Backbone as numpy.savetxt, mean C-alpha at the origin, in Angstrom:
# Nx Ny Nz CAx CAy CAz Cx Cy Cz
20.37 -26.14 0.94 20.02 -25.63 2.26 21.32 -25.12 2.97
21.18 -24.07 3.72 22.35 -23.50 4.41 22.77 -24.37 5.56
24.05 -24.40 5.79 24.60 -25.20 6.88 25.10 -24.29 8.02
25.43 -23.07 7.68 25.96 -22.14 8.70 24.81 -21.49 9.44
25.01 -21.35 10.74 23.94 -20.86 11.63 23.44 -19.50 11.21
24.39 -18.58 10.90 23.99 -17.23 10.51 23.21 -17.20 9.18
23.57 -18.09 8.28 22.85 -18.19 7.01 21.43 -18.69 7.24
21.29 -19.67 8.15 19.94 -20.18 8.48 19.06 -19.05 9.07
19.69 -18.24 9.96 18.97 -17.12 10.54 18.55 -16.11 9.47
19.46 -15.81 8.57 19.13 -14.85 7.48 17.91 -15.38 6.66
17.86 -16.64 6.41 16.73 -17.20 5.66 15.42 -16.98 6.40
15.44 -17.22 7.72 14.23 -16.99 8.55 13.85 -15.55 8.59
14.86 -14.65 8.74 14.58 -13.22 8.84 13.99 -12.73 7.49
14.60 -13.14 6.43 14.16 -12.72 5.07 12.69 -13.21 4.85
12.40 -14.40 5.23 11.02 -14.92 5.06 10.06 -14.11 5.82
10.38 -13.76 7.06 9.45 -12.98 7.86 9.27 -11.57 7.29
10.31 -10.96 6.83 10.22 -9.62 6.21 9.46 -9.68 4.89
9.62 -10.74 4.14 8.91 -10.90 2.91 7.41 -11.01 3.16
7.02 -11.83 4.14 5.64 -11.92 4.52 5.03 -10.62 4.97
5.82 -9.83 5.78 5.31 -8.54 6.21 5.07 -7.63 5.02
6.06 -7.61 4.10 5.90 -6.79 2.89 4.71 -7.18 2.08
4.48 -8.49 1.91 3.33 -8.94 1.13 2.03 -8.50 1.79
1.99 -8.59 3.14 0.73 -8.23 3.82 0.47 -6.70 3.65
1.53 -5.92 3.74 1.32 -4.50 3.58 0.93 -4.12 2.17
1.57 -4.73 1.15 1.21 -4.47 -0.25 -0.21 -4.92 -0.52
-0.61 -6.04 0.00 -2.01 -6.53 -0.17 -2.98 -5.55 0.43
-2.70 -5.08 1.61 -3.60 -4.09 2.25 -3.74 -2.84 1.47
-2.66 -2.36 0.92 -2.65 -1.13 0.11 -3.50 -1.34 -1.16
-3.30 -2.52 -1.81 -4.08 -2.86 -3.01 -5.54 -2.86 -2.73
-5.92 -3.47 -1.59 -7.36 -3.50 -1.18 -7.89 -2.11 -0.97
-7.16 -1.30 -0.31 -7.64 0.11 -0.02 -7.78 0.86 -1.31
-6.83 0.67 -2.21 -6.90 1.36 -3.55 -8.11 0.88 -4.31
-8.42 -0.40 -4.26 -9.62 -0.92 -4.91 -10.89 -0.33 -4.34
-10.86 -0.09 -3.03 -12.10 0.52 -2.39 -12.29 1.91 -2.91
-11.17 2.70 -3.06 -11.27 4.07 -3.61 -11.78 4.02 -5.03
-11.28 3.14 -5.86 -11.69 3.01 -7.26 -13.15 2.61 -7.32
-13.56 1.67 -6.43 -14.96 1.28 -6.47 -15.91 2.40 -6.09
-15.52 3.24 -5.14 -16.35 4.37 -4.76 -16.41 5.40 -5.91
-15.30 5.54 -6.62 -15.25 6.44 -7.75 -16.22 5.94 -8.86
-16.12 4.63 -9.11 -17.02 4.00 -10.15 -18.50 4.14 -9.71
-18.79 4.05 -8.46 -20.15 4.13 -7.98 -20.66 5.57 -7.97
-19.71 6.52 -8.07 -20.07 7.94 -8.12 -20.36 8.50 -6.69
-19.86 7.86 -5.69 -20.09 8.32 -4.31 -18.91 9.12 -3.84
-19.04 10.43 -3.94 -17.95 11.36 -3.61 -17.50 11.26 -2.14
-18.51 11.17 -1.23 -18.16 11.12 0.19 -17.40 9.89 0.56
-17.86 8.71 0.07 -17.22 7.44 0.30 -15.81 7.46 -0.36
-15.67 7.98 -1.51 -14.40 8.05 -2.18 -13.42 8.88 -1.41
-13.84 10.00 -0.90 -12.99 10.91 -0.10 -12.52 10.21 1.19
-13.47 9.54 1.87 -13.11 8.81 3.11 -12.16 7.70 2.83
-12.42 6.91 1.74 -11.54 5.82 1.36 -10.15 6.37 0.93
-10.13 7.50 0.31 -8.86 8.10 -0.11 -8.02 8.46 1.09
-8.66 9.02 2.11 -7.93 9.41 3.36 -7.25 8.16 3.99
-8.02 7.05 4.08 -7.49 5.86 4.68 -6.34 5.27 3.82
-6.54 5.24 2.48 -5.58 4.69 1.55 -4.27 5.53 1.59
-4.42 6.84 1.63 -3.23 7.71 1.66 -2.42 7.42 2.88
-3.08 7.27 4.01 -2.39 7.01 5.28 -1.63 5.67 5.19
-2.26 4.63 4.67 -1.57 3.33 4.59 -0.42 3.39 3.62
-0.59 4.04 2.47 0.49 4.14 1.48 1.69 4.87 2.09
1.39 5.95 2.87 2.53 6.68 3.50 3.21 5.81 4.53
2.47 5.00 5.31 3.06 4.12 6.27 3.94 3.10 5.54
3.47 2.56 4.44 4.20 1.56 3.66 5.52 2.19 3.14
5.48 3.42 2.69 6.67 4.08 2.25 7.63 4.33 3.34
7.16 4.67 4.53 8.06 4.91 5.65 8.75 3.63 6.14
8.04 2.49 5.95 8.62 1.21 6.30 9.53 0.63 5.22
9.59 1.28 4.09 10.45 0.83 2.99 9.86 -0.18 2.10
8.55 -0.39 2.21 7.85 -1.32 1.31 7.74 -0.78 -0.09
7.39 0.51 -0.12 7.32 1.27 -1.40 8.39 2.38 -1.38
8.93 2.67 -2.51 9.83 3.83 -2.62 8.95 5.07 -2.43
9.60 6.13 -1.91 8.82 7.35 -1.60 8.14 7.95 -2.85
8.82 7.88 -3.98 8.24 8.39 -5.20 7.07 7.58 -5.69
7.18 6.25 -5.54 6.10 5.36 -5.93 4.86 5.69 -5.05
5.08 5.79 -3.75 3.96 6.13 -2.85 3.32 7.44 -3.17
4.17 8.41 -3.50 3.69 9.75 -3.88 2.86 9.66 -5.16
3.32 8.93 -6.14 2.61 8.75 -7.38 1.26 8.12 -7.20
1.20 7.05 -6.38 -0.04 6.37 -6.10 -1.08 7.30 -5.45
-0.61 8.08 -4.42 -1.49 9.02 -3.75 -1.96 10.09 -4.70
-1.07 10.62 -5.48 -1.42 11.68 -6.43 -2.48 11.22 -7.46
-2.28 10.05 -7.98 -3.24 9.54 -8.97 -4.61 9.32 -8.40
-4.63 8.79 -7.16 -5.92 8.56 -6.48 -6.61 9.88 -6.19
-5.84 10.82 -5.72 -6.40 12.18 -5.39 -6.95 12.86 -6.61
-6.25 12.76 -7.73 -6.71 13.36 -8.96 -8.01 12.68 -9.42
-8.08 11.40 -9.31 -9.30 10.67 -9.72 -10.50 11.07 -8.83
-10.26 11.22 -7.54 -11.34 11.65 -6.66 -11.78 13.11 -6.93
-10.83 13.97 -7.15 -11.12 15.35 -7.44 -11.84 15.56 -8.78
-11.63 14.65 -9.76 -12.34 14.79 -11.03 -13.82 14.49 -10.94
-14.22 13.87 -9.80 -15.62 13.46 -9.65 -16.52 14.68 -9.57
-16.00 15.80 -8.99 -16.83 17.00 -8.75 -17.26 17.63 -10.06
């Protein structure tokens, strides 16, 4: 355990940032699952709506530094391709 005050603070700050990142990643995973479920069900309208929400959240996560911008772009691209293949 840290003895220095600044080291104790760093531990607290890192824990709070880690929790925030986990929450954001979990939310993105849930939204991606909703898009995939709509695709599996064959519901184009629901898939498109879910894709819009998921894209927004993925972009927010990338802007906050949770995902690298290329990772976020790749995720959005793959989801969009999957939805577009439904037609």
